[in-house]
BATOR-498493 format. One record per residue (C-alpha): x, y, z; residue number from 0. Coordinates in Angstrom, 2 decimals. Example, Ala and Ser with C-alpha at 12.3 -4.5 7.8 and 13.67 -1.06 7.14 Angstrom:
<nodes>
<node px="12.30" py="-4.50" pz="7.80" n="0"/>
<node px="13.67" py="-1.06" pz="7.14" n="1"/>
</nodes>
This chain:
<nodes>
<node px="0.00" py="0.00" pz="0.00" n="0"/>
<node px="1.21" py="3.48" pz="-0.85" n="1"/>
<node px="1.59" py="6.12" pz="1.79" n="2"/>
<node px="0.11" py="8.83" pz="-0.43" n="3"/>
<node px="-1.47" py="9.17" pz="-3.85" n="4"/>
<node px="-1.30" py="12.67" pz="-5.32" n="5"/>
<node px="-3.75" py="13.52" pz="-8.08" n="6"/>
<node px="-2.75" py="16.54" pz="-10.16" n="7"/>
<node px="0.70" py="17.38" pz="-11.48" n="8"/>
<node px="0.69" py="21.15" pz="-11.20" n="9"/>
<node px="3.00" py="23.01" pz="-8.83" n="10"/>
<node px="0.85" py="21.90" pz="-5.85" n="11"/>
<node px="1.15" py="18.21" pz="-6.71" n="12"/>
<node px="4.84" py="18.40" pz="-7.56" n="13"/>
<node px="5.61" py="20.20" pz="-4.29" n="14"/>
<node px="3.63" py="17.62" pz="-2.33" n="15"/>
<node px="5.39" py="14.72" pz="-4.08" n="16"/>
<node px="8.76" py="16.27" pz="-3.28" n="17"/>
<node px="7.80" py="16.60" pz="0.38" n="18"/>
<node px="6.61" py="12.98" pz="0.44" n="19"/>
<node px="9.94" py="11.85" pz="-0.98" n="20"/>
<node px="11.85" py="13.89" pz="1.61" n="21"/>
<node px="9.93" py="12.07" pz="4.33" n="22"/>
<node px="10.74" py="8.66" pz="2.75" n="23"/>
<node px="7.07" py="8.06" pz="1.99" n="24"/>
<node px="5.94" py="5.89" pz="-0.87" n="25"/>
<node px="3.82" py="7.88" pz="-3.33" n="26"/>
<node px="2.44" py="8.09" pz="-6.83" n="27"/>
<node px="1.80" py="11.33" pz="-8.73" n="28"/>
<node px="-0.91" py="11.29" pz="-11.43" n="29"/>
<node px="-1.35" py="13.93" pz="-14.12" n="30"/>
<node px="-4.09" py="13.62" pz="-16.76" n="31"/>
<node px="-2.50" py="15.95" pz="-19.32" n="32"/>
<node px="0.69" py="15.58" pz="-21.32" n="33"/>
<node px="2.82" py="18.02" pz="-19.32" n="34"/>
<node px="3.74" py="18.82" pz="-15.74" n="35"/>
<node px="3.33" py="22.21" pz="-14.10" n="36"/>
<node px="-0.29" py="23.13" pz="-14.75" n="37"/>
<node px="-0.59" py="26.76" pz="-15.87" n="38"/>
<node px="3.16" py="27.40" pz="-15.59" n="39"/>
<node px="4.43" py="27.63" pz="-19.16" n="40"/>
<node px="7.77" py="29.24" pz="-20.03" n="41"/>
<node px="8.62" py="29.81" pz="-23.69" n="42"/>
<node px="12.29" py="30.05" pz="-24.68" n="43"/>
<node px="13.64" py="30.96" pz="-28.12" n="44"/>
<node px="16.35" py="32.99" pz="-29.80" n="45"/>
<node px="14.17" py="36.08" pz="-29.23" n="46"/>
<node px="14.20" py="35.61" pz="-25.47" n="47"/>
<node px="12.33" py="33.96" pz="-22.65" n="48"/>
<node px="8.69" py="34.70" pz="-21.88" n="49"/>
<node px="6.06" py="33.44" pz="-19.47" n="50"/>
<node px="2.87" py="32.26" pz="-21.17" n="51"/>
<node px="1.37" py="31.44" pz="-17.77" n="52"/>
<node px="2.03" py="32.95" pz="-14.33" n="53"/>
<node px="5.11" py="35.18" pz="-14.44" n="54"/>
<node px="5.95" py="35.89" pz="-10.79" n="55"/>
<node px="6.40" py="34.13" pz="-7.48" n="56"/>
<node px="5.62" py="35.98" pz="-4.25" n="57"/>
<node px="8.67" py="35.68" pz="-2.01" n="58"/>
<node px="7.03" py="34.19" pz="1.09" n="59"/>
<node px="9.50" py="32.73" pz="3.63" n="60"/>
<node px="8.42" py="29.09" pz="3.25" n="61"/>
<node px="8.51" py="29.36" pz="-0.53" n="62"/>
<node px="12.01" py="30.85" pz="-0.46" n="63"/>
<node px="13.14" py="28.09" pz="1.89" n="64"/>
<node px="11.84" py="25.47" pz="-0.54" n="65"/>
<node px="13.73" py="27.14" pz="-3.39" n="66"/>
<node px="16.93" py="27.15" pz="-1.33" n="67"/>
<node px="16.44" py="23.49" pz="-0.54" n="68"/>
<node px="16.08" py="22.80" pz="-4.27" n="69"/>
<node px="19.31" py="24.69" pz="-4.96" n="70"/>
<node px="17.54" py="27.51" pz="-6.80" n="71"/>
<node px="18.67" py="30.46" pz="-4.70" n="72"/>
<node px="21.19" py="31.48" pz="-7.35" n="73"/>
<node px="18.53" py="31.25" pz="-10.06" n="74"/>
<node px="15.90" py="33.60" pz="-8.70" n="75"/>
<node px="15.80" py="37.22" pz="-9.83" n="76"/>
<node px="13.66" py="40.09" pz="-8.52" n="77"/>
<node px="11.05" py="41.56" pz="-10.83" n="78"/>
<node px="11.74" py="45.17" pz="-11.72" n="79"/>
<node px="8.94" py="47.29" pz="-10.27" n="80"/>
<node px="6.59" py="48.51" pz="-12.96" n="81"/>
<node px="4.91" py="51.89" pz="-13.04" n="82"/>
<node px="1.83" py="50.86" pz="-15.01" n="83"/>
<node px="-0.01" py="53.19" pz="-17.34" n="84"/>
<node px="-3.81" py="53.01" pz="-17.51" n="85"/>
<node px="-5.73" py="53.67" pz="-20.70" n="86"/>
<node px="-8.37" py="56.36" pz="-20.18" n="87"/>
<node px="-10.08" py="57.95" pz="-23.16" n="88"/>
<node px="-7.15" py="57.31" pz="-25.53" n="89"/>
<node px="-4.59" py="58.59" pz="-23.02" n="90"/>
<node px="-2.08" py="56.54" pz="-21.03" n="91"/>
<node px="-2.00" py="57.84" pz="-17.45" n="92"/>
<node px="0.11" py="56.52" pz="-14.59" n="93"/>
<node px="-1.40" py="54.28" pz="-11.94" n="94"/>
<node px="-0.61" py="55.43" pz="-8.36" n="95"/>
<node px="2.26" py="53.50" pz="-6.78" n="96"/>
<node px="1.47" py="50.23" pz="-5.06" n="97"/>
<node px="-2.00" py="49.78" pz="-6.50" n="98"/>
<node px="-0.97" py="46.65" pz="-8.43" n="99"/>
<node px="-1.52" py="44.94" pz="-5.05" n="100"/>
<node px="-4.41" py="47.21" pz="-3.98" n="101"/>
<node px="-2.13" py="48.75" pz="-1.35" n="102"/>
<node px="-1.48" py="52.30" pz="-2.55" n="103"/>
<node px="1.61" py="54.09" pz="-1.28" n="104"/>
<node px="-0.84" py="56.58" pz="0.24" n="105"/>
<node px="-4.20" py="58.19" pz="-0.31" n="106"/>
<node px="-2.35" py="61.31" pz="-1.42" n="107"/>
<node px="-0.92" py="59.45" pz="-4.41" n="108"/>
<node px="-4.44" py="58.37" pz="-5.37" n="109"/>
<node px="-5.80" py="61.89" pz="-4.80" n="110"/>
<node px="-3.18" py="63.44" pz="-7.10" n="111"/>
<node px="-3.66" py="60.91" pz="-9.88" n="112"/>
<node px="-4.69" py="62.31" pz="-13.28" n="113"/>
<node px="-7.02" py="59.31" pz="-13.57" n="114"/>
<node px="-9.48" py="61.10" pz="-11.26" n="115"/>
<node px="-11.72" py="64.06" pz="-12.03" n="116"/>
<node px="-12.15" py="66.86" pz="-9.53" n="117"/>
<node px="-15.36" py="65.19" pz="-8.38" n="118"/>
<node px="-13.49" py="61.93" pz="-7.91" n="119"/>
<node px="-10.94" py="63.74" pz="-5.72" n="120"/>
<node px="-13.67" py="65.36" pz="-3.64" n="121"/>
<node px="-15.28" py="61.98" pz="-3.12" n="122"/>
<node px="-11.93" py="60.62" pz="-1.95" n="123"/>
<node px="-11.80" py="63.26" pz="0.82" n="124"/>
<node px="-14.84" py="61.62" pz="2.42" n="125"/>
<node px="-12.95" py="58.36" pz="3.04" n="126"/>
<node px="-12.06" py="59.00" pz="6.73" n="127"/>
<node px="-15.77" py="59.54" pz="7.51" n="128"/>
<node px="-17.12" py="56.40" pz="5.83" n="129"/>
<node px="-18.60" py="53.78" pz="8.16" n="130"/>
<node px="-17.53" py="50.16" pz="8.30" n="131"/>
<node px="-19.31" py="47.19" pz="6.76" n="132"/>
<node px="-19.86" py="44.01" pz="8.72" n="133"/>
<node px="-19.25" py="40.70" pz="6.98" n="134"/>
<node px="-18.07" py="39.94" pz="3.47" n="135"/>
<node px="-18.77" py="42.22" pz="0.51" n="136"/>
<node px="-17.62" py="42.50" pz="-3.07" n="137"/>
<node px="-14.41" py="44.28" pz="-3.98" n="138"/>
<node px="-16.47" py="46.74" pz="-6.02" n="139"/>
<node px="-18.78" py="47.53" pz="-3.09" n="140"/>
<node px="-15.81" py="48.03" pz="-0.74" n="141"/>
<node px="-13.96" py="50.38" pz="-3.11" n="142"/>
<node px="-17.09" py="52.35" pz="-4.03" n="143"/>
<node px="-17.99" py="52.72" pz="-0.37" n="144"/>
<node px="-14.58" py="53.85" pz="0.78" n="145"/>
<node px="-12.93" py="55.49" pz="-2.23" n="146"/>
<node px="-15.62" py="56.20" pz="-4.80" n="147"/>
<node px="-16.76" py="55.00" pz="-8.20" n="148"/>
<node px="-13.92" py="56.58" pz="-10.20" n="149"/>
<node px="-11.21" py="54.80" pz="-8.20" n="150"/>
<node px="-13.04" py="51.55" pz="-8.88" n="151"/>
<node px="-13.45" py="52.17" pz="-12.62" n="152"/>
<node px="-10.03" py="53.53" pz="-13.52" n="153"/>
<node px="-7.70" py="52.00" pz="-10.92" n="154"/>
<node px="-9.11" py="48.90" pz="-9.21" n="155"/>
<node px="-11.06" py="47.13" pz="-11.95" n="156"/>
<node px="-8.11" py="46.78" pz="-14.38" n="157"/>
<node px="-5.83" py="45.61" pz="-11.56" n="158"/>
<node px="-8.32" py="43.05" pz="-10.22" n="159"/>
<node px="-9.04" py="41.68" pz="-13.69" n="160"/>
<node px="-5.30" py="41.29" pz="-14.27" n="161"/>
<node px="-4.85" py="39.26" pz="-11.06" n="162"/>
<node px="-8.05" py="37.23" pz="-10.90" n="163"/>
<node px="-9.61" py="37.55" pz="-14.35" n="164"/>
<node px="-12.79" py="38.34" pz="-12.41" n="165"/>
<node px="-15.44" py="41.03" pz="-12.16" n="166"/>
<node px="-14.89" py="43.05" pz="-8.95" n="167"/>
<node px="-18.68" py="43.31" pz="-8.65" n="168"/>
<node px="-18.81" py="39.64" pz="-7.64" n="169"/>
<node px="-15.33" py="39.08" pz="-6.19" n="170"/>
<node px="-15.10" py="38.53" pz="-2.43" n="171"/>
<node px="-13.16" py="41.16" pz="-0.51" n="172"/>
<node px="-12.66" py="38.78" pz="2.42" n="173"/>
<node px="-11.08" py="36.09" pz="0.22" n="174"/>
<node px="-8.95" py="38.27" pz="-2.07" n="175"/>
<node px="-7.78" py="41.37" pz="-0.20" n="176"/>
<node px="-8.24" py="40.63" pz="3.51" n="177"/>
<node px="-5.38" py="42.98" pz="4.47" n="178"/>
<node px="-7.47" py="45.99" pz="3.40" n="179"/>
<node px="-10.38" py="44.74" pz="5.50" n="180"/>
<node px="-8.08" py="44.36" pz="8.49" n="181"/>
<node px="-6.87" py="47.93" pz="8.00" n="182"/>
<node px="-10.43" py="49.21" pz="7.87" n="183"/>
<node px="-11.42" py="47.32" pz="11.03" n="184"/>
<node px="-8.28" py="48.29" pz="12.96" n="185"/>
<node px="-8.08" py="51.98" pz="12.02" n="186"/>
<node px="-11.59" py="52.79" pz="10.84" n="187"/>
<node px="-10.14" py="54.42" pz="7.72" n="188"/>
<node px="-7.73" py="53.46" pz="4.96" n="189"/>
<node px="-6.29" py="56.97" pz="5.01" n="190"/>
<node px="-5.45" py="56.69" pz="8.72" n="191"/>
<node px="-4.10" py="53.16" pz="8.28" n="192"/>
<node px="-1.73" py="54.15" pz="5.45" n="193"/>
<node px="-0.57" py="57.20" pz="7.41" n="194"/>
<node px="0.16" py="55.27" pz="10.62" n="195"/>
<node px="1.29" py="51.99" pz="9.08" n="196"/>
<node px="2.52" py="52.45" pz="5.49" n="197"/>
<node px="2.06" py="49.22" pz="3.51" n="198"/>
<node px="4.99" py="47.23" pz="2.20" n="199"/>
<node px="4.78" py="45.71" pz="-1.22" n="200"/>
<node px="5.40" py="41.99" pz="-1.52" n="201"/>
<node px="8.66" py="40.79" pz="-3.05" n="202"/>
<node px="8.04" py="39.40" pz="-6.53" n="203"/>
<node px="10.53" py="36.92" pz="-7.95" n="204"/>
<node px="11.17" py="34.94" pz="-11.08" n="205"/>
<node px="13.89" py="32.56" pz="-12.24" n="206"/>
<node px="16.56" py="33.23" pz="-14.81" n="207"/>
<node px="15.23" py="30.32" pz="-16.86" n="208"/>
<node px="11.58" py="31.07" pz="-16.05" n="209"/>
<node px="9.07" py="29.55" pz="-13.65" n="210"/>
<node px="9.18" py="26.30" pz="-15.63" n="211"/>
<node px="12.66" py="25.83" pz="-14.14" n="212"/>
<node px="10.98" py="25.36" pz="-10.74" n="213"/>
<node px="8.70" py="22.71" pz="-12.27" n="214"/>
<node px="11.64" py="20.97" pz="-13.97" n="215"/>
<node px="13.71" py="20.99" pz="-10.78" n="216"/>
<node px="10.90" py="19.51" pz="-8.70" n="217"/>
<node px="10.26" py="16.82" pz="-11.29" n="218"/>
<node px="13.94" py="15.88" pz="-11.51" n="219"/>
<node px="14.02" py="15.35" pz="-7.74" n="220"/>
<node px="11.27" py="12.74" pz="-7.95" n="221"/>
<node px="11.50" py="9.04" pz="-8.80" n="222"/>
<node px="10.55" py="8.68" pz="-12.49" n="223"/>
<node px="8.88" py="5.32" pz="-11.96" n="224"/>
<node px="6.46" py="6.92" pz="-9.47" n="225"/>
<node px="5.30" py="9.61" pz="-11.90" n="226"/>
<node px="2.33" py="8.95" pz="-14.18" n="227"/>
<node px="1.78" py="11.43" pz="-17.01" n="228"/>
<node px="-1.26" py="11.15" pz="-19.33" n="229"/>
<node px="-2.90" py="9.15" pz="-16.56" n="230"/>
<node px="-6.34" py="10.23" pz="-15.41" n="231"/>
<node px="-7.74" py="9.11" pz="-12.07" n="232"/>
<node px="-11.27" py="7.93" pz="-12.84" n="233"/>
<node px="-12.56" py="7.04" pz="-9.38" n="234"/>
<node px="-11.66" py="7.41" pz="-5.73" n="235"/>
<node px="-13.16" py="5.16" pz="-3.03" n="236"/>
<node px="-12.62" py="5.31" pz="0.74" n="237"/>
<node px="-12.16" py="1.93" pz="2.41" n="238"/>
<node px="-12.02" py="2.60" pz="6.13" n="239"/>
<node px="-10.38" py="5.55" pz="7.84" n="240"/>
<node px="-6.90" py="5.25" pz="6.33" n="241"/>
<node px="-7.28" py="3.38" pz="3.09" n="242"/>
<node px="-8.26" py="4.61" pz="-0.34" n="243"/>
<node px="-8.70" py="2.80" pz="-3.65" n="244"/>
<node px="-7.60" py="4.81" pz="-6.68" n="245"/>
<node px="-8.79" py="3.72" pz="-10.10" n="246"/>
<node px="-7.03" py="4.84" pz="-13.29" n="247"/>
<node px="-7.58" py="3.61" pz="-16.83" n="248"/>
<node px="-5.38" py="0.53" pz="-16.41" n="249"/>
<node px="-4.64" py="0.05" pz="-12.73" n="250"/>
<node px="-6.11" py="0.05" pz="-9.23" n="251"/>
<node px="-3.96" py="1.25" pz="-6.34" n="252"/>
<node px="-4.30" py="1.50" pz="-2.58" n="253"/>
<node px="-3.05" py="4.43" pz="-0.48" n="254"/>
<node px="-3.29" py="5.63" pz="3.10" n="255"/>
<node px="-3.53" py="9.29" pz="2.13" n="256"/>
<node px="-4.89" py="10.99" pz="-0.97" n="257"/>
<node px="-4.26" py="14.55" pz="-2.05" n="258"/>
<node px="-6.45" py="16.11" pz="-4.75" n="259"/>
<node px="-4.57" py="19.00" pz="-6.37" n="260"/>
<node px="-7.07" py="19.51" pz="-9.17" n="261"/>
<node px="-9.35" py="22.20" pz="-10.61" n="262"/>
<node px="-12.67" py="22.57" pz="-8.80" n="263"/>
<node px="-14.84" py="20.75" pz="-11.42" n="264"/>
<node px="-12.58" py="17.68" pz="-11.44" n="265"/>
<node px="-12.38" py="17.67" pz="-7.65" n="266"/>
<node px="-16.17" py="17.84" pz="-7.39" n="267"/>
<node px="-16.57" py="14.92" pz="-9.82" n="268"/>
<node px="-14.24" py="12.67" pz="-7.79" n="269"/>
<node px="-15.93" py="13.60" pz="-4.50" n="270"/>
<node px="-19.47" py="12.98" pz="-5.73" n="271"/>
<node px="-19.56" py="9.22" pz="-5.18" n="272"/>
<node px="-18.59" py="9.22" pz="-1.49" n="273"/>
<node px="-18.93" py="12.85" pz="-0.27" n="274"/>
<node px="-21.87" py="14.44" pz="-2.14" n="275"/>
<node px="-22.15" py="17.34" pz="0.32" n="276"/>
<node px="-18.51" py="18.27" pz="-0.27" n="277"/>
<node px="-18.97" py="17.89" pz="-4.01" n="278"/>
<node px="-21.99" py="20.20" pz="-3.89" n="279"/>
<node px="-19.93" py="22.92" pz="-2.18" n="280"/>
<node px="-17.11" py="22.68" pz="-4.72" n="281"/>
<node px="-19.28" py="22.42" pz="-7.84" n="282"/>
<node px="-20.42" py="26.08" pz="-8.03" n="283"/>
<node px="-16.86" py="27.42" pz="-7.96" n="284"/>
<node px="-16.24" py="28.70" pz="-11.48" n="285"/>
<node px="-12.99" py="29.51" pz="-13.24" n="286"/>
<node px="-12.48" py="32.04" pz="-16.02" n="287"/>
<node px="-10.99" py="31.30" pz="-19.42" n="288"/>
<node px="-7.81" py="33.28" pz="-20.03" n="289"/>
<node px="-5.03" py="33.30" pz="-22.60" n="290"/>
<node px="-1.57" py="34.82" pz="-22.88" n="291"/>
<node px="-0.14" py="36.23" pz="-26.10" n="292"/>
<node px="3.66" py="36.57" pz="-26.16" n="293"/>
<node px="5.34" py="38.61" pz="-28.88" n="294"/>
<node px="8.92" py="39.62" pz="-29.66" n="295"/>
<node px="9.64" py="42.71" pz="-31.78" n="296"/>
<node px="12.76" py="44.38" pz="-33.14" n="297"/>
<node px="13.53" py="47.21" pz="-30.75" n="298"/>
<node px="13.66" py="49.79" pz="-33.53" n="299"/>
<node px="10.14" py="48.86" pz="-34.66" n="300"/>
<node px="8.40" py="49.58" pz="-31.34" n="301"/>
<node px="7.91" py="52.78" pz="-29.40" n="302"/>
<node px="7.91" py="51.39" pz="-25.86" n="303"/>
<node px="5.84" py="53.50" pz="-23.43" n="304"/>
<node px="7.34" py="54.47" pz="-20.09" n="305"/>
<node px="6.32" py="52.42" pz="-17.06" n="306"/>
<node px="6.83" py="48.87" pz="-18.30" n="307"/>
<node px="3.15" py="47.84" pz="-18.24" n="308"/>
<node px="-0.23" py="48.85" pz="-19.62" n="309"/>
<node px="-3.62" py="48.28" pz="-17.97" n="310"/>
<node px="-6.88" py="48.53" pz="-19.91" n="311"/>
<node px="-10.16" py="49.13" pz="-18.04" n="312"/>
<node px="-13.02" py="47.01" pz="-19.34" n="313"/>
<node px="-15.04" py="50.01" pz="-20.51" n="314"/>
<node px="-12.30" py="50.92" pz="-23.01" n="315"/>
<node px="-13.39" py="47.98" pz="-25.16" n="316"/>
<node px="-10.02" py="46.44" pz="-26.07" n="317"/>
<node px="-9.56" py="42.67" pz="-26.23" n="318"/>
<node px="-6.78" py="42.48" pz="-23.63" n="319"/>
<node px="-6.71" py="43.62" pz="-19.99" n="320"/>
<node px="-2.99" py="44.21" pz="-19.65" n="321"/>
<node px="0.37" py="44.21" pz="-21.38" n="322"/>
<node px="3.73" py="43.70" pz="-19.68" n="323"/>
<node px="6.98" py="44.77" pz="-21.30" n="324"/>
<node px="8.75" py="41.60" pz="-20.25" n="325"/>
<node px="12.20" py="42.74" pz="-21.41" n="326"/>
<node px="11.99" py="45.61" pz="-18.90" n="327"/>
<node px="10.52" py="43.58" pz="-16.05" n="328"/>
<node px="13.10" py="40.81" pz="-16.45" n="329"/>
<node px="16.37" py="42.34" pz="-17.73" n="330"/>
<node px="18.75" py="39.86" pz="-19.33" n="331"/>
<node px="16.10" py="37.44" pz="-20.54" n="332"/>
<node px="15.99" py="38.91" pz="-24.05" n="333"/>
<node px="18.64" py="40.14" pz="-26.51" n="334"/>
<node px="19.39" py="43.85" pz="-26.16" n="335"/>
<node px="17.76" py="44.66" pz="-29.50" n="336"/>
<node px="14.49" py="42.78" pz="-28.85" n="337"/>
<node px="11.30" py="44.01" pz="-27.15" n="338"/>
<node px="9.18" py="41.24" pz="-25.59" n="339"/>
<node px="5.53" py="41.80" pz="-24.67" n="340"/>
<node px="3.06" py="39.66" pz="-22.75" n="341"/>
<node px="-0.66" py="40.34" pz="-23.23" n="342"/>
<node px="-3.32" py="38.94" pz="-20.89" n="343"/>
<node px="-6.55" py="38.03" pz="-22.68" n="344"/>
<node px="-9.95" py="36.83" pz="-21.51" n="345"/>
<node px="-11.33" py="37.04" pz="-18.01" n="346"/>
<node px="-14.60" py="38.65" pz="-16.95" n="347"/>
<node px="-16.14" py="40.74" pz="-19.70" n="348"/>
<node px="-13.62" py="39.61" pz="-22.30" n="349"/>
<node px="-14.18" py="35.86" pz="-22.55" n="350"/>
<node px="-16.13" py="36.28" pz="-25.79" n="351"/>
<node px="-12.93" py="37.35" pz="-27.55" n="352"/>
<node px="-11.49" py="33.89" pz="-26.83" n="353"/>
<node px="-14.11" py="32.33" pz="-29.09" n="354"/>
<node px="-12.06" py="33.60" pz="-32.03" n="355"/>
<node px="-9.54" py="31.29" pz="-33.67" n="356"/>
<node px="-5.86" py="31.79" pz="-32.95" n="357"/>
<node px="-5.16" py="33.75" pz="-36.13" n="358"/>
<node px="-8.15" py="36.09" pz="-35.73" n="359"/>
<node px="-7.50" py="36.63" pz="-32.03" n="360"/>
<node px="-3.84" py="37.43" pz="-32.68" n="361"/>
<node px="-4.78" py="39.89" pz="-35.42" n="362"/>
<node px="-7.30" py="41.60" pz="-33.11" n="363"/>
<node px="-4.68" py="41.90" pz="-30.38" n="364"/>
<node px="-2.27" py="43.40" pz="-32.90" n="365"/>
<node px="-4.83" py="45.98" pz="-33.94" n="366"/>
<node px="-5.75" py="46.94" pz="-30.36" n="367"/>
<node px="-2.13" py="47.03" pz="-29.23" n="368"/>
<node px="-1.24" py="49.28" pz="-32.12" n="369"/>
<node px="-3.60" py="51.89" pz="-30.64" n="370"/>
<node px="-1.38" py="52.10" pz="-27.55" n="371"/>
<node px="2.11" py="51.19" pz="-28.80" n="372"/>
<node px="3.43" py="52.34" pz="-32.17" n="373"/>
<node px="4.35" py="49.17" pz="-34.08" n="374"/>
<node px="6.03" py="48.81" pz="-37.46" n="375"/>
<node px="6.19" py="45.68" pz="-39.58" n="376"/>
<node px="5.70" py="42.20" pz="-38.17" n="377"/>
<node px="6.81" py="40.59" pz="-34.88" n="378"/>
<node px="9.79" py="38.26" pz="-34.77" n="379"/>
<node px="7.76" py="35.74" pz="-32.77" n="380"/>
<node px="4.14" py="35.26" pz="-31.71" n="381"/>
<node px="2.94" py="32.55" pz="-29.33" n="382"/>
<node px="-0.64" py="32.27" pz="-28.07" n="383"/>
<node px="-1.31" py="29.94" pz="-25.13" n="384"/>
<node px="-4.87" py="29.35" pz="-23.96" n="385"/>
<node px="-5.75" py="28.45" pz="-20.36" n="386"/>
<node px="-9.38" py="27.27" pz="-20.29" n="387"/>
<node px="-11.09" py="27.50" pz="-16.90" n="388"/>
<node px="-7.80" py="28.43" pz="-15.27" n="389"/>
<node px="-8.49" py="31.41" pz="-12.99" n="390"/>
<node px="-11.01" py="30.55" pz="-10.24" n="391"/>
<node px="-13.37" py="33.27" pz="-9.11" n="392"/>
<node px="-13.84" py="33.81" pz="-5.38" n="393"/>
<node px="-17.42" py="35.15" pz="-5.04" n="394"/>
<node px="-18.81" py="36.88" pz="-1.97" n="395"/>
<node px="-19.16" py="34.20" pz="0.71" n="396"/>
<node px="-16.29" py="32.11" pz="-0.66" n="397"/>
<node px="-14.46" py="31.91" pz="2.66" n="398"/>
<node px="-17.59" py="30.66" pz="4.45" n="399"/>
<node px="-18.04" py="28.04" pz="1.71" n="400"/>
<node px="-14.44" py="26.83" pz="2.08" n="401"/>
<node px="-14.74" py="26.77" pz="5.88" n="402"/>
<node px="-17.82" py="24.56" pz="5.60" n="403"/>
<node px="-16.05" py="22.34" pz="3.05" n="404"/>
<node px="-13.03" py="21.83" pz="5.31" n="405"/>
<node px="-15.30" py="21.04" pz="8.25" n="406"/>
<node px="-16.97" py="18.30" pz="6.20" n="407"/>
<node px="-13.50" py="17.16" pz="5.12" n="408"/>
<node px="-12.79" py="16.21" pz="8.76" n="409"/>
<node px="-14.91" py="13.10" pz="8.20" n="410"/>
<node px="-12.12" py="11.97" pz="5.84" n="411"/>
<node px="-8.91" py="12.90" pz="7.72" n="412"/>
<node px="-6.65" py="11.21" pz="5.18" n="413"/>
<node px="-8.16" py="13.12" pz="2.23" n="414"/>
<node px="-6.39" py="16.40" pz="1.51" n="415"/>
<node px="-7.65" py="19.14" pz="-0.83" n="416"/>
<node px="-5.41" py="21.58" pz="-2.69" n="417"/>
<node px="-5.62" py="23.83" pz="-5.72" n="418"/>
<node px="-5.89" py="27.50" pz="-6.60" n="419"/>
<node px="-9.68" py="27.49" pz="-6.03" n="420"/>
<node px="-9.28" py="27.16" pz="-2.26" n="421"/>
<node px="-7.31" py="29.95" pz="-0.60" n="422"/>
<node px="-5.20" py="31.75" pz="-3.17" n="423"/>
<node px="-4.69" py="31.81" pz="-6.94" n="424"/>
<node px="-0.95" py="32.52" pz="-7.01" n="425"/>
<node px="1.88" py="30.04" pz="-7.48" n="426"/>
<node px="3.17" py="30.79" pz="-3.98" n="427"/>
<node px="-0.31" py="30.19" pz="-2.50" n="428"/>
<node px="-0.44" py="26.75" pz="-4.12" n="429"/>
<node px="3.03" py="25.88" pz="-2.82" n="430"/>
<node px="2.14" py="27.02" pz="0.70" n="431"/>
<node px="-0.99" py="24.86" pz="0.74" n="432"/>
<node px="0.97" py="21.82" pz="-0.45" n="433"/>
<node px="3.65" py="22.36" pz="2.22" n="434"/>
<node px="0.98" py="22.59" pz="4.91" n="435"/>
<node px="-0.83" py="19.43" pz="3.79" n="436"/>
<node px="2.35" py="17.40" pz="3.46" n="437"/>
<node px="3.07" py="17.91" pz="7.16" n="438"/>
<node px="-0.12" py="16.00" pz="7.97" n="439"/>
<node px="1.09" py="12.77" pz="6.37" n="440"/>
<node px="2.31" py="10.05" pz="8.67" n="441"/>
<node px="3.29" py="6.46" pz="7.98" n="442"/>
<node px="1.00" py="3.93" pz="9.59" n="443"/>
<node px="3.65" py="1.20" pz="9.63" n="444"/>
<node px="7.28" py="2.19" pz="9.24" n="445"/>
<node px="9.22" py="0.11" pz="6.80" n="446"/>
<node px="6.20" py="-1.43" pz="5.09" n="447"/>
<node px="6.99" py="-2.59" pz="1.60" n="448"/>
<node px="5.15" py="-1.09" pz="-1.32" n="449"/>
<node px="2.06" py="-2.95" pz="-2.41" n="450"/>
<node px="0.63" py="-1.09" pz="-5.34" n="451"/>
<node px="-2.13" py="-3.50" pz="-6.32" n="452"/>
<node px="-5.38" py="-4.06" pz="-4.52" n="453"/>
</nodes>
């Protein structure tokens, strides 16, 4: 019998498998697709290196310790801080500092922003006198209540869509930006909280060879014979408190622990047969379709705007929500005479654009981008990578739903749930969850030989 079966070969599953191996546990890692790493997708060519999936890793202590343990401390590089420009009525205007993480460097920076009208600035002055809200609310309701409609439209909506691919009207404040809620509850005002306790921006990291280097390193640490690619788990059956039967297309295994590191729909399907209440809680969690378009251009054919990034509010009508000048954010990844750009497509309000074929979607992006960045000729390279149902949306009440789910999960103490639909959509969030769950695994009988067949 295996100590643990891990279903899902994204960064959560790979991290968990590595932790199992460190603890001398017997394990199997199953991935239904043809590649490891989930959404992480680094593209390397003569024109440079670009991320067609997540592009940064938040430098949380446990994550950094894992990277050191993997021997990657000499590979990580800090992301150069962008000063994003926001498109407003055919003008590119600078976003106030820090707002990429919804923690502005101060209300004054927001007040002075050219993105606001005089009325928007007057509305901002009311912030210290706004009352508090009890319980969860949408990001849009929180921002409108405290900072006004204009801050929401021109500053927060494009940032939130870039992170979550979601509509701030339905996105849970409690589950996505709890630090702002804590500031409101502690100080009664964001203005007072920023004045007394200025926020610190999180450290954002990448790797010289891209985030896929983390995936490759984790995979190389694992035993090849215990990894199963193109292998879908079809059924999961509990047999007592500490035994599970795992059915794939051609084999049936037994394990003491099972970890599901899968998207919400797949998790719900596997839970349905033995935990219908848990399945019912997971089933409504939706994920947005997104895509990333990476392009490389000759430097003399592009007029690169200052700031390193562009954000496009939904009401501006363009097909992409943001564009990162990757050669500026990650110096040294591209030749000196090449400009690399990464466009984020899809998400709330823009998913209909993804119904276009690759050629038509790329042409539309080219046309819209040309309105913001002067382009001449043709790109040296174009790669479009689609991520269907990749970004989960945390609606109002999401935390209460997850709390109820984990309470029901206590009836199956050797079943462990992971994935970006639970408690955080970032790569670091997924790693942290996997590290936490792996500490719960214990061998029932030390030294037991592997018995992989029922």
